[in-house]
C-alpha distance (Angstrom), angle and dihedral (degrees) to the residues before:
residue distance angle dihedral
X1 . . .
X2 3.86 . .
X3 3.77 112.9 .
X4 3.88 113.2 -143.9
X5 3.77 134.7 -171.1
X6 3.81 113.9 -157.4
X7 3.79 115.6 -150.1
X8 3.84 119.5 -171.1
X9 3.81 132.6 128.8
X10 3.84 92.3 -134.2
X11 3.83 114.0 80.1
X12 3.77 93.7 -154.9
X13 3.77 91.7 52.7
X14 3.79 90.9 49.8
X15 3.85 91.6 49.8
X16 3.80 93.1 47.5
X17 3.87 92.1 48.0
X18 3.81 91.3 48.3
X19 3.81 92.4 52.6
X20 3.74 93.0 45.9
X21 3.77 95.2 48.2
X22 3.71 96.8 54.9
X23 3.83 94.8 49.2
X24 3.78 96.5 104.4
X25 3.80 96.7 42.7
X26 3.81 99.4 -121.8
X27 3.76 96.7 89.3
X28 3.82 125.3 68.3
X29 3.79 123.5 -167.2
X30 3.77 101.6 -142.1
X31 3.83 98.2 179.0
X32 3.72 145.3 -10.8
X33 3.86 132.5 -141.5
X34 3.80 133.5 -167.1
X35 3.83 97.5 -151.8
X36 3.76 142.4 15.4
X37 3.71 97.2 -96.1
X38 3.82 91.3 52.4
X39 3.84 88.3 47.3
X40 3.77 91.0 59.2
X41 3.87 90.8 50.4
X42 3.77 93.8 46.3
X43 3.79 92.7 47.5
X44 3.78 89.1 54.8
X45 3.74 92.3 49.2
X46 3.89 100.1 43.3
X47 3.81 104.2 28.6
X48 3.88 97.6 -139.1
X49 3.80 123.0 -164.3
X50 3.82 92.8 -144.5
X51 3.78 133.2 22.3
X52 3.80 118.6 -155.4
X53 3.82 101.3 -150.9
X54 3.78 129.9 -162.8
X55 3.74 116.4 -153.6
X56 3.79 108.6 -149.0
X57 3.85 107.3 59.3
X58 3.82 137.4 132.5
X59 3.80 125.4 -103.3
X60 3.71 94.6 19.9
X61 3.85 124.2 10.0
X62 3.79 125.0 -132.6
X63 3.79 95.6 -100.7
X64 3.77 95.2 54.4
X65 3.79 90.7 42.7
X66 3.72 90.9 51.5
X67 3.79 92.1 50.9
X68 3.85 91.9 48.7
X69 3.79 94.6 42.9
X70 3.77 98.2 49.1
X71 3.86 89.1 47.3
X72 3.80 91.8 50.8
X73 3.89 98.3 36.0
X74 3.80 106.6 28.5
X75 3.82 91.9 174.2
X76 3.87 92.5 60.7
X77 3.82 116.2 94.7
X78 3.81 115.0 -146.2
X79 3.79 121.4 -151.7
X80 3.73 115.1 -171.0
X81 3.82 114.1 -136.1
X82 3.78 112.8 -170.0
X83 3.80 147.6 129.6
X84 3.84 93.1 -116.7
X85 3.78 123.9 90.8
X86 3.71 102.3 164.6
X87 3.85 118.4 134.9
X88 3.81 96.3 -113.7
X89 3.85 96.0 53.3
X90 3.84 92.9 43.9
X91 3.82 92.5 52.0
X92 3.79 93.2 45.5
X93 3.80 91.3 51.1
X94 3.80 94.6 49.2
X95 3.74 94.3 43.7
X96 3.86 87.8 52.4
X97 3.82 88.7 57.9
X98 3.78 107.6 -92.0
X99 3.85 111.2 150.8
X100 3.79 93.9 -159.3
X101 3.79 143.3 22.0
X102 3.85 122.2 -156.7
X103 3.84 130.4 172.0
X104 3.84 123.5 -124.1
X105 3.80 93.0 -123.2
X106 3.86 90.2 64.6
X107 3.79 119.1 121.5
X108 3.84 113.2 -100.0
X109 3.80 91.7 -113.8
X110 3.75 89.6 55.1
X111 3.77 91.6 53.6
X112 3.78 92.7 47.6
X113 3.78 91.1 49.5
X114 3.85 89.1 48.5
X115 3.77 90.1 55.8
X116 3.84 90.9 49.7
X117 3.81 91.6 48.6
X118 3.75 92.8 49.3
X119 3.81 91.8 47.6
X120 3.82 90.6 60.9
X121 3.82 94.3 43.7
X122 3.86 100.4 -97.8
X123 3.81 121.3 134.4
X124 3.81 112.3 -116.1
X125 3.81 108.1 -162.7
X126 3.74 123.4 168.7
X127 3.80 109.2 -119.9
X128 3.81 91.3 -119.8
X129 3.79 88.4 54.0
X130 3.80 91.2 51.2
X131 3.82 89.1 54.6
X132 3.82 89.3 52.7
X133 3.78 89.1 57.0
X134 3.75 92.8 58.9
X135 3.81 112.3 104.9
X136 3.80 113.0 -102.0
X137 3.77 91.5 -121.7
X138 3.79 96.1 43.2
X139 3.75 118.9 144.9
X140 3.82 136.4 -165.5
X141 3.86 86.5 -104.8
X142 3.84 92.6 59.7
X143 3.85 117.7 21.6
X144 3.76 90.5 171.9
X145 3.78 128.5 96.9
X146 3.81 116.9 -130.0
X147 3.82 89.4 -105.2
X148 3.81 93.3 50.1
X149 3.82 89.7 49.8
X150 3.78 89.8 50.1
X151 3.81 90.7 52.7
X152 3.85 92.5 46.6
X153 3.75 90.3 48.2
X154 3.77 90.4 57.6
X155 3.78 91.4 44.1
X156 3.80 88.7 54.6
X157 3.79 87.4 52.3
X158 3.84 88.9 59.3
X159 3.81 97.4 -107.3
X160 3.86 120.1 152.4
X161 3.77 120.3 -127.1
X162 3.81 91.7 -103.1
X163 3.84 90.8 54.1
X164 3.81 91.3 47.0
X165 3.76 91.9 51.2
X166 3.84 90.2 51.5
X167 3.78 92.4 47.0
X168 3.81 92.8 50.5
X169 3.74 98.1 36.6
X170 3.89 93.8 -121.8
X171 3.76 133.2 112.9
X172 3.75 124.8 -86.7
X173 3.81 88.4 -117.2
X174 3.73 90.4 56.3
X175 3.86 89.9 51.5
X176 3.78 88.5 53.8
X177 3.76 92.1 48.8
X178 3.86 92.3 51.4
X179 3.84 89.7 46.5
X180 3.80 92.3 50.3
X181 3.78 91.9 49.7
X182 3.82 92.8 45.0
X183 3.79 92.3 49.9
X184 3.90 89.3 53.9
X185 3.79 93.3 47.4
X186 3.80 96.3 51.1
X187 3.82 96.6 34.2
X188 3.84 101.6 -116.4
X189 3.77 133.2 126.5
X190 3.80 105.6 -157.1
X191 3.75 146.3 34.5
X192 3.80 96.2 -102.8
X193 3.75 92.8 53.5
X194 3.84 90.6 46.0
X195 3.76 90.6 52.3
X196 3.79 91.0 50.4
X197 3.83 91.5 49.2
X198 3.80 91.0 50.1
X199 3.87 90.2 51.9
X200 3.77 89.3 52.8
X201 3.82 96.1 43.4
X202 3.84 107.3 43.7
X203 3.76 115.2 -175.3
X204 3.74 133.4 -163.8
X205 3.82 112.6 -50.0
X206 3.74 109.8 -93.0
X207 3.83 129.1 -170.1
X208 3.82 113.4 -135.0
X209 3.83 109.3 -137.9
X210 3.81 114.9 -104.8
X211 3.79 94.4 17.8
């Protein structure tokens, strides 16, 4: 059973999400919260596996709540659920430690699958969100953002996610998010294939911070 905390400042939205999530019987909504500060308290009390996190909320917004929650409860996976898909919000949420990003107009089955994916450590990103992560000046020759290329360069050097996170000064969840998006952009499914792609598609030389 996957334990979920639903965070949204609208009671009707929380109620609807809770009813939708439990429809298949393998997901349990253990708590709800109306703002980021309450989400942190509820997570400490109920130990969820996955937190569905709205972004625009009073008291503490979803980005700050995600940052605080993932620092205090590293095991918890945060999936942002919002109406906004602009580049700035997506980047802020992922940098704060969210493992996934879904939009509120998604089909119920898509949201349930996103929760299941997050629970096992995968990176559930809405396709529209993945497009927002593409660099503005991206070309067919290089579908990767500079950060994604940095991460893949370190993967090709044999570094584990934890080592990459330390080298780049980001969270391990953010490393996973960048890897998941990079895999989709270049059409591979594992680290070995990604390293081979990088070897065959060299980009501009980049200096990895701290190296």
